[in-house]
N, C-alpha and C positions, 0 to 999 in steps of 0.2 A: 410690492415691488414697483418702483417708479417706471413710467412708460419708456423712458430712454435707456433702460438698464442694459439691454443686450448690445446695441452699437456703441454705447459709451463705457461699457464695463472695463475695458482695457485701459482707456484713457484715464479713467478715474483710479483704477487699482494699480496699474503699472506705469504711473506717470513719470516723466523724466524730470530730473532736478534742473532747476534754472539758475542755480548759484554757481559761480565760477569755482573750480577746484573741488566741488562737492561730489560725494559718492553716495548713491542711493541704491538700496536693495529692496526688491519687492518679490513676493513669491506666490505660488499657487500649489494646490494639492488636490488630487482626486483619489479617493479610496472606494473601490467598487468591485462587484463580482458579476459574473455572467455564466449561464448554463443553458444548453439546449437539450432537446429530447431525442437525439439520434445517436445510436451507438457506433463506435469505431470510426468516427470521423471528426474532423476539426474545422471550425469556422473561423475565418480571419486569422489563421495560423495558430491561435492559442485557445480558442473557446471549444470546450468539449462537453460531454454529458455529465461531467463532474463539476461541482461548484469550484470555480477558480477565480482568483483575484488579480491575475497578472495581465490581462488584456487591456484594461482601462485604468488601472492604478498608476499614478505617476506623481512626481514631485519636481517642481521647477523653480528656478531662482533667476530673476533678471537683475543684472548689475549695470548701472549707468554711472559713468565718470565724466565729469566736465574737464576737457582739456583746455578750453578757452571759452570766451563768452558765446561764440557761435560754433563750437566744435565739441562733440561728445564721442566717447567710446561706449558702445552698447553691446552687451552679450547676454545670452540666455543659456543656462546650464539645465539639462533635463535628465532625469533618471526615470525611466519607464519600465514597468513590470514586464512588458512584452519584449523588451530589449535586453536579452541575456541577464534576466533577474536583477534589474535596476542598475545596470552599468551606467556610469555617468557619461554624458555626451554634451559637447558644446553645440547646441542646436543652431545657434547663429551668433556671429560676432563681427561687428563692423564699425568703421569710423563714419560718423555722421557730421558732415560739414554744411552748415546752413549759410548759404551765400547771401540770401535776403529773405524777406517774409514769404516769397513765393517759390523759391528754388533751393533745393538741397541736393547734395551728392553723398552717396554712401558707397563704401568700398570694403570688401572683406568677404565674409560668409553671410550672404543676405537671403532673405525670404523671397520666394516667388509669389507675387500677388495674383495667383491663378483663380482662386475661388473667393466667395464672399467673406469667409472667415479665415482665410489663409494666414493673415497677420497674427491671429491669436488662437489658432486651432488647438494648441496644447492646453489652453486655459478653459477647462470645461465650464466654469462658472459663467462664462460670457455668452453662452448660447443655451437653448432649451433642451437639447438632446443629451444623452450620455455620451454618444459618439456621433459625429456628423454622418449623414446618409452615405454608406460606404459604396453603394452603386456608382455614385458620382465621384467621391473623394479618393477612391482607390485607383483612379485612372491616371494619376500622375505619381510615378514611383519616386520622383526626386522633388523634395519640398524646398531645398535650398541650393544655391549655387555659389561657387567661389568666383566672385566677379564684382560688378558694380551696378548700381542703379541710380536713376535720378528721380527725385520727387518734386513734381510741379503742382502747386496748389493755388487756386484763385477762386473768387466768388463770382457767381452768376445770379444776380438778384439775391434772393434769400437762400440759395443753394450753394454748395461747395463742389468744385470740380477738381479731381485729383488724377494726374497722369503719371504713370510709373513705367518708363522703359528700362530694360535691364539686359545685361549680357554676361556670359561667363561659361563655366563648365563644372562638372561634378561627376562622381561615380558612386554606385551603390551595389550591394550584393543583390543578385536576382532572387526574388522571393521563392522559397522552396528549392533553390539551387545554390547552396553555399559555395560551390566551386566555381560559379560563374559571376563575372563582374559586368555590370551595366555602365558603360561610359557614355556620358553626354558631353559633346564638345560643340563649339560654335553655337552655344545656347543663346538665343535671342528671343525676347518677348516684350510685351507691354500690356498694361491694363489701363482702363479708363473707368473712373468711378464718379458718379453724380449722386450727391447725398443732400438730404434736407432733414428737418426734424421728423418728418413723417415716413420717409422711404429712403432706400439706397438701391441704386442700379449700377451694375458692374458688367463690363465686357472685357475679355482678355484673350490673348493669342500668344502662342509660343511655337518656335520651331528649333529643332536641334538635330545635329548629326549624332547617330547612335552606333556604338559598337558593343558587341557582347563577346567576351573572351574568357578562357579558362578551361575547365574540364567538368564534364558531367559525372565523372566517377568511373567512366569506362577505362579499362586497362588494356594496352596492347599485349596480346598473348605472346608475341615474340620477345619484345624488349622488357615487358613488365612495367613499362612507364604509362602514366595517364595519357589517354588520347586527347590531343589538343582540340579545342572547339572554338569556333569563331563565326560571327556574322556581323553585317553592318548595313546601315541604311539611314533613313531620316524619319523623324516623328514630328507630327504637327498636332497641337491641341488647341481647341477654341472653346470658350465657355461664355455663358450669359447667366446672370443672376439678379434677383430682385428680392428685397425684404422690406417689411413694413411693420410698424409698431404704433398703432393709433387707437385711442379710446378702448384700451384693453384688448384689442384685436392684434394678434401677432401672426405673421405669415412669412415664409421663405419659399423660394422656388429657384432651382438652378438646372441648367442643361449643359452638357459637355459632349463634344465629339472628338475622337482621337483617330488619326489616320497614320498608318505605318507604310513606308515605301522601302523596299529592299534594294540594295546595291550589289547583291551577290550575283556574279555573272554565271558561274558554273556551280550550282548548288549540289551538295552531297550530304552524307550522314553527319559529317563533322563541320560543315559550313552551310547550314540550311538557310533559306530565305528569312530575312528578319521578320517579315509579316506572317511567317508560320510559327514563330515563337511568341509574338505579341499580336493579337487580333485587333482589327479595327473595332472601335467601340462607340456606341451612342448611349447616353444615360441621362436620366432626369429624376427629380423628386419635387414634391410639393408638400409643404408643412403648413398647417393652420392650427391656431391655438387661441384660447380666450382666457384672459387673466381674471380670476375671481378671488380677490383678496390676496392671500399668500400662495394660492394655488394657480398653476398654469397647466391645465390639461391640453394635450396637443395630439394631432393625428398626422402621420407622414405616410404618403404613398410614393414608392420609388420603383424604377424600372431600369434595367441595363440590358442592352442587346449587342451581341457581337456579330461581326461579319468575317468569320474565319476563312482561310483558304480551304479549298476542298481536297488538297493533297493529303495523302495518308500521313498520319503522325502530326498534323498541324494542330496547334493549340486551339481548342474550340472557343476560348475566351469566356467571358462572364455574361451569361444570359439568365436573368432571374427577375422575379417580381417580389416585392415585400410590402407589408403594411405594418406600421408600428403605432401602437397606442401608448402614450406616455403621460406622466404628470411630473411637474416640478413644484417643489414646496420650498418657500423661502424660510430658512431657519432663522436667519438674522441678515444684517446688511452685508455680511461677508461669507455666508455659507448657504448652500442649497442642497436639498435631498431630491434625488430623481429615481423614478421607477418606470421601466418600460417592458412591454410584451410585444414581441415582433413575430409575425408569420412570414416565412420565407419559402418561396416556391421556385426552385431552380428548373430550368427548361431542359429536362432530360431528353425530350424528343429532338432538340437541337444539338444534343451531344454534350451539353454543358452541365456541370455540377454547381454552377454559380460561384459563390465565394467559399464553398466547402472544398476540402482537398479531395474528397470522394464521397459517395453516398452508399449506405448499406444496401445489400442485395435485395432486400424486401421493400425498398423505397421505389415507388413506381411513378411514372409520369402523371402529373396532376396532384401528387401528394405535396404536403407542405411540412416544414419543420418549424418548431416553436422555440424562440430564444427569449429568455427572461434575464433582465439586467437591473441592477440597482447600484447607485453610487452617491457619494457625498462629495461635493465640490467646494473648495475653500480658497479664498484669496486673502493675503496678509501682507 
């Protein structure tokens, strides 16, 4: 595999058409399975102690249509096994208006450039792991917004600087609570990325007003109607990342911090403080690998720590450590096979089960779970 594969994979595989009135389609696919060794619990909402193919398997198609010489419509359609058994979803769709060589405007459903690989996170072929380190990447529940962003690009010597400010809104179902909706409004953020042939450095920041509404499933014994539920506040997320690919040496490192502030004046059972639902989080990971012909063995160490409220019933957040040993094998120029073994240690002493939904009764503090995953990634 060539040195610049990871940062350039999307540019090469999902390139935009440059001809007026042209339509171009490019696709990607991941087929994989995962299984862990703990009974009666689920990891990342779908992975159990049975061999399952729905967590990481997905199919995507990017469509680019030229409206004019300096204007394009771009969309990505995604069918993921973890999303209601491959239900189709328009992951993003926007109008890209290139005003000059340095400045573009995008409007519609756009990606948030929060992390190093946010722009191509669905395309497994573009990075070494089967799935990006979840301790970091699960901290932002909303990956796209309905709004607009600017793309400002210019050179600094032999390096390229990209600035992406954005604003908008969006809503998602709260994980594990299908009756609750997470609404993000007044969503404002920006990223700054400095890239060269040898490395990429990115800093990003976002702030949004947050509202949670709906029902947890409780029913009023008098009326028989669902008990309404609501909370509101603000969320702030900041991240820093760096990656390099030099002389067969590959490395990634990212850090993220998430702060939640509640605006609830008189909290109660049906309108709790927002920071009791979503804990403040700090997370990081480091990945190192060395390319040997068609093989890329790599090691990832990750950590997530929560700062939950001490009130009874507050969400303890995600506090866990993990170590992942993996290998990537280049089948050909458009396909790669990956295999990973991950050791996961949730911090039970802190009251957290990590990214599991619960832990078996015989699982004690200091114990670890083992997760085995394999996948084939293809671009076409």
